[in-house]
C-alpha positions in Angstrom: 62.1 36.5 29.1 61.5 40.3 29.0 60.3 40.2 32.6 63.7 39.1 33.8 66.3 41.6 34.9 68.9 42.3 32.2 71.6 40.2 33.9 69.3 37.2 34.1 68.3 37.6 30.5 72.0 37.6 29.5 72.6 34.6 31.6 69.7 32.7 30.0 70.9 33.6 26.4 74.4 32.5 27.1 73.2 29.3 28.7 71.1 28.5 25.7 74.0 29.2 23.4 76.3 26.8 25.4 73.6 24.1 25.3 73.1 24.5 21.5 76.9 24.2 21.0 77.0 21.1 23.2 74.3 19.5 21.1 75.8 20.5 17.8 79.2 19.0 18.7 77.6 15.8 20.0 78.9 16.2 23.5 75.5 15.9 25.2 71.9 17.3 25.2 73.2 20.6 26.7 70.9 20.7 29.8 73.8 20.6 32.3 76.4 22.8 30.6 73.8 25.4 29.7 72.8 25.7 33.3 76.4 25.9 34.5 77.2 28.8 32.1 74.1 30.6 33.1 74.9 30.3 36.8 78.3 31.8 36.3 76.7 34.9 35.0 73.8 35.1 37.4 74.1 32.9 40.6 70.4 33.6 41.6 69.1 32.7 38.2 67.0 29.7 39.3 64.9 31.8 41.7 64.5 34.6 39.1 63.3 32.1 36.5 60.9 30.4 38.9 59.3 33.7 40.0 55.6 34.0 38.9 55.3 30.3 38.0 53.4 27.5 39.7 56.0 24.8 40.1 55.9 21.2 41.2 59.1 19.6 42.5 59.4 15.8 42.4 62.0 13.9 44.5 62.6 10.3 45.5 65.3 7.6 45.3 63.4 5.7 42.5 60.8 6.8 40.0 61.5 10.5 39.8 61.9 10.7 36.1 58.8 8.6 35.3 56.7 10.5 37.8 57.9 13.8 36.5 56.9 12.7 33.0 53.4 11.6 34.2 52.8 14.8 36.2 53.9 16.9 33.2 51.5 15.0 31.0 48.6 15.6 33.4 49.3 19.3 33.8 49.5 19.9 30.0 45.7 20.0 30.4 46.4 23.6 31.5 48.8 24.5 28.7 52.6 24.5 28.2 54.8 23.0 30.9 58.4 23.8 31.7 60.0 20.5 32.7 63.2 18.5 32.8 61.5 15.2 32.1 64.7 13.7 30.5 66.3 13.6 34.0 68.8 16.6 34.4 67.7 16.9 38.0 70.2 19.3 39.6 69.9 23.2 39.6 71.8 23.4 36.3 69.2 21.3 34.7 66.3 23.2 36.3 67.7 26.5 35.0 67.9 25.0 31.5 64.3 23.6 31.7 62.8 27.0 32.9 64.9 29.1 30.5 63.7 26.9 27.5 60.1 27.6 28.4 60.0 31.2 29.4 56.2 31.6 28.7 55.1 28.4 30.6 53.3 29.5 33.8 53.4 25.9 35.2 56.4 23.7 35.6 57.4 20.2 36.8 61.0 19.7 37.9 62.6 16.4 38.9 65.0 17.1 41.8 67.9 15.0 43.1 67.2 14.1 46.7 70.3 15.9 48.0 69.3 19.2 46.3 65.7 19.3 47.2 66.0 21.6 50.3 68.1 24.1 48.2 65.6 24.0 45.3 62.6 24.4 47.6 64.2 27.6 49.0 65.1 29.0 45.6 61.9 28.3 43.8 59.1 28.5 46.4 57.1 25.6 44.7 53.4 25.3 44.8 53.6 21.5 45.2 56.4 19.2 46.4 56.2 15.5 45.7 57.9 12.9 47.9 57.7 9.3 47.0 60.3 7.0 48.5 63.8 7.0 50.2 66.2 4.0 50.1 70.0 3.5 50.0 71.6 4.6 46.8 75.2 5.4 45.8 76.4 5.2 49.4 80.0 6.1 48.4 78.9 9.6 47.7 75.4 10.2 49.0 74.1 11.0 52.4 72.5 8.4 54.7 68.8 8.5 54.0 67.8 9.3 57.6 69.9 12.5 57.2 68.2 13.3 53.9 64.8 12.8 55.4 65.7 15.2 58.2 66.9 17.8 55.7 63.6 17.4 53.8 61.6 17.8 56.9 63.5 21.0 58.0 63.1 22.5 54.5 59.3 21.8 54.5 58.8 23.4 57.9 59.9 26.7 56.6 58.0 26.5 53.3 54.3 27.0 52.3 54.6 24.3 49.6 51.7 21.8 49.5 53.3 18.3 49.9 51.9 15.2 48.0 53.7 12.3 49.7 53.7 8.5 50.0 52.1 7.6 53.4 53.4 4.1 53.2 57.1 5.0 53.4 57.9 5.9 57.0 60.9 8.1 56.1 59.0 10.0 53.5 55.9 10.4 55.7 58.1 11.7 58.6 59.7 14.2 56.3 56.3 15.2 54.8 54.8 15.7 58.3 57.0 18.7 58.6 54.9 20.5 56.0 51.9 22.8 56.8 49.8 21.3 54.0 49.8 17.7 52.8 48.0 15.2 50.6 48.8 11.6 51.4 48.8 8.8 48.9 48.9 5.1 49.7 51.5 4.4 47.0 53.0 1.2 48.5 56.5 0.2 49.6 57.8 -3.1 48.2 61.3 -2.5 49.6 61.2 -2.2 53.4 64.8 -3.0 54.4 65.7 0.7 54.9 62.7 1.6 57.1 62.3 -0.8 60.0 63.4 1.9 62.5 61.4 4.9 63.5 62.9 8.1 62.0 61.7 10.1 65.0 63.0 8.1 68.0 64.9 5.1 66.5 62.4 2.5 67.9 61.5 -0.6 66.0 58.4 0.0 63.8 55.4 -2.2 63.9 54.5 -2.9 60.3 51.4 -5.1 60.4 49.0 -5.2 58.6 50.7 -3.8 55.5 50.7 -0.9 54.6 50.0 0.3 58.2 53.0 1.2 60.3 53.5 2.8 63.7 56.2 3.3 66.4 55.1 1.8 69.7 57.8 3.9 71.4 56.9 7.5 70.4 53.5 7.1 68.6 54.6 8.2 65.2 52.2 6.5 62.8 51.3 6.3 59.1 49.2 9.3 58.1 45.7 8.6 56.8 45.8 8.5 53.0 43.2 10.2 50.8 44.4 8.5 47.6 45.1 4.8 47.2 46.2 2.3 44.6 44.5 -1.1 44.4 47.0 -3.2 42.4 44.8 -6.3 42.3 42.0 -4.5 40.5 44.2 -2.0 38.6 42.4 1.0 40.0 43.2 4.2 41.8 40.8 5.4 44.5 40.3 9.2 44.9 39.5 11.1 48.2 35.7 10.6 47.5 36.1 6.9 47.3 35.6 6.9 43.5 37.5 4.1 41.7 39.2 4.8 38.4 40.5 1.9 36.2 44.0 2.8 35.3 44.9 0.6 32.2 48.4 2.2 31.9 50.8 1.4 29.2 53.7 1.4 31.7 54.2 -1.9 33.5 54.1 -2.8 37.2 52.8 -1.8 40.6 55.4 1.0 40.9 54.1 2.8 37.9 50.5 2.5 39.2 51.8 4.3 42.3 53.6 6.9 40.2 50.4 7.5 38.2 48.3 7.8 41.4 50.7 10.5 42.7 50.4 12.3 39.3 46.6 12.2 39.6 46.8 13.6 43.1 49.0 16.5 41.9 46.7 17.1 39.0 43.8 17.3 41.4 45.7 19.9 43.4 45.8 22.0 40.2 42.1 21.5 39.7 42.4 18.7 37.1 39.8 15.8 37.5 41.1 12.2 37.2 38.8 11.8 34.2 41.0 14.5 32.5 44.4 13.3 33.7 44.1 9.6 33.2 43.8 9.6 29.4 47.0 11.6 29.3 48.8 9.2 31.6 47.8 6.2 29.4 49.5 7.7 26.4 52.9 7.2 27.9 54.6 3.9 27.0 58.3 4.7 27.9 60.2 7.4 29.7 63.8 8.3 28.5 64.2 4.7 27.3 62.8 3.0 30.4 60.4 0.2 29.5 61.2 0.7 25.8 61.3 -2.4 23.5 63.5 -2.6 20.4 63.7 -5.5 18.0 67.1 -7.1 17.1 67.5 -10.4 15.2 63.7 -10.6 15.1 63.5 -10.6 19.0 62.0 -8.0 21.2 64.5 -6.6 23.7 62.9 -4.7 26.6 65.0 -2.2 28.6 64.5 -1.8 32.4 66.5 0.6 34.5 67.4 -0.4 38.1 70.0 1.6 40.1 69.8 0.2 43.6 68.2 -2.7 45.6 64.8 -1.2 45.7 64.8 -0.6 42.0 66.0 -4.1 41.2 63.2 -5.5 43.3 60.6 -3.6 41.2 62.2 -4.7 38.0 62.1 -8.3 39.0 58.3 -7.8 39.6 57.7 -6.9 35.9 59.8 -9.5 34.2 58.2 -11.7 31.5 57.3 -15.4 32.0 60.0 -17.7 33.3 60.9 -18.8 29.7 62.0 -15.2 28.9 65.8 -14.9 29.4 67.1 -12.0 31.4 70.3 -10.0 30.9 71.8 -8.1 33.9 74.3 -5.3 33.3 76.2 -3.4 36.0 78.7 -0.6 35.8 80.3 1.4 38.6 81.1 4.7 37.1 80.6 8.1 38.9 76.9 8.4 38.0 76.3 4.9 39.3 78.4 5.1 42.4 81.6 3.2 42.5 80.7 1.0 45.4 78.9 -2.2 44.2 78.4 -3.7 47.7 74.7 -3.0 47.3 74.5 -6.0 45.0 74.5 -8.1 48.2 71.3 -6.6 49.3 69.4 -7.9 46.3 67.7 -11.3 46.4 68.6 -12.9 43.1 67.1 -16.3 43.9 63.9 -15.2 42.1 65.9 -15.6 38.9 66.9 -19.3 39.6 64.5 -20.7 37.0 65.5 -18.3 34.2 68.3 -18.2 31.7 70.5 -15.4 33.0 73.4 -13.5 31.4 75.7 -11.0 33.1 77.2 -8.0 31.3 78.8 -4.7 32.0 82.0 -3.4 33.5 81.4 -5.0 36.9 80.0 -8.3 35.6 82.4 -10.3 37.7 80.9 -8.6 40.9 77.5 -9.6 39.7 78.6 -13.1 38.7 80.0 -13.7 42.2 76.7 -12.5 43.7 74.6 -14.8 41.5 76.9 -17.7 42.3 76.5 -17.1 46.0 72.7 -17.3 45.5 73.0 -20.4 43.5 71.7 -18.8 40.3 73.2 -20.2 37.1 74.5 -17.6 34.7 76.5 -17.0 31.5 78.9 -14.1 30.9 78.6 -12.0 27.7 79.9 -8.7 26.2 77.0 -7.2 24.4 73.2 -7.6 24.2 73.3 -8.3 20.5 75.8 -11.2 21.1 73.4 -12.7 23.6 70.4 -12.4 21.4 72.3 -13.9 18.5 73.4 -16.8 20.6 69.9 -17.4 21.9 68.4 -17.2 18.4 70.8 -19.9 17.2 69.4 -22.2 19.9 65.8 -21.1 19.7 64.8 -19.4 16.4 61.3 -18.6 17.7 62.6 -16.6 20.7 60.1 -13.8 21.1 61.5 -11.7 23.9 64.4 -11.0 26.3 64.4 -8.6 29.3 67.4 -6.4 30.1 67.9 -4.9 33.6 70.8 -2.4 33.8 72.0 0.2 36.2 72.4 3.8 35.1 75.5 4.1 32.8 75.1 0.5 31.7 71.5 1.3 30.7 72.6 4.4 28.8 75.3 2.5 26.9 72.7 -0.2 25.8 70.2 2.5 24.9 72.9 4.4 22.8 73.7 1.1 21.0 70.1 1.1 19.8 70.1 4.8 18.8 69.0 6.2 22.2 65.5 4.8 21.9 62.8 6.8 23.6 
């Protein structure tokens, strides 16, 4: 803190005071309001707080918070880390994270996709992580092709080392704008937003998976030096060495997130044998994948904010006899347009007991009815579990999939489980 100019020091102190007051009055965790107050005093505070640090920025449509947490865990091998791993991913949150850890030489910041070019320019990051791009909150967000172009332009004027998913054509095209890149074959289950070439608009050839190329202009998938083998639960490093993952986070998407974290760790000089044990310690991230017990039944919480996220959540559901609760809101943080529900294939739930909850449960009910998926309407998770337990006293588990504010409401009902 003493290395900062006086004005920046004052801004940091006032921001911390505002954050503390917010927490004390129960209005929030203070990460956003603290940054807002600090920015009013010193508009260039983010760049000043970033100076002299080695930062990694993490951006994507899905998986930012989890991957930020994984990378921060890996980099703690080097000492204290400044991070916003609870998800305040705009410049206000970045300022709070850096101000709260003034002595941390290394940092990992989750960055909202729209703000990534701005934050790259302000912080001069050592590493920038790009994982996936798909449609999300289209009532207030940019088209993803425009986002990818802004990423590409920002990377062209930066010396940052990019660690990017070679299997997502939009991400790869953006990452090819960088001077230095490490490519990870992290997979892409949701392909509906990337059938066209981001360079020329031609139709991409996508066979065999994960290979892709454009027959029109020649744009093609970069050769990956890191890869995930989901069948064998291993990650393969640039030397061809295979490391068993054995994560405590479920699903293929989290194997991909962990592979990216290991690649970033390697860029910092951390061997996979050092980073993997730290990644295995993580069981949930800001409530994601957490299980709580109510009425003697395990309730597992899964966050899904858009079609790509729902597809990944479906992939980690329990056996068919495990009921699933779907909850959707349409508040400002979710995006008020629920038309994206029609891009999700719900027929995979046809053999399950399905309940719909949330402020927009009627929208969800109509979508399920159209797909021929039987459902029941409910108000609260506890009500559903109580009803199920009355029918099936030995019910061991239910899965809950919810979009952002619905997820936070359910999480708060159980004491904001971690």
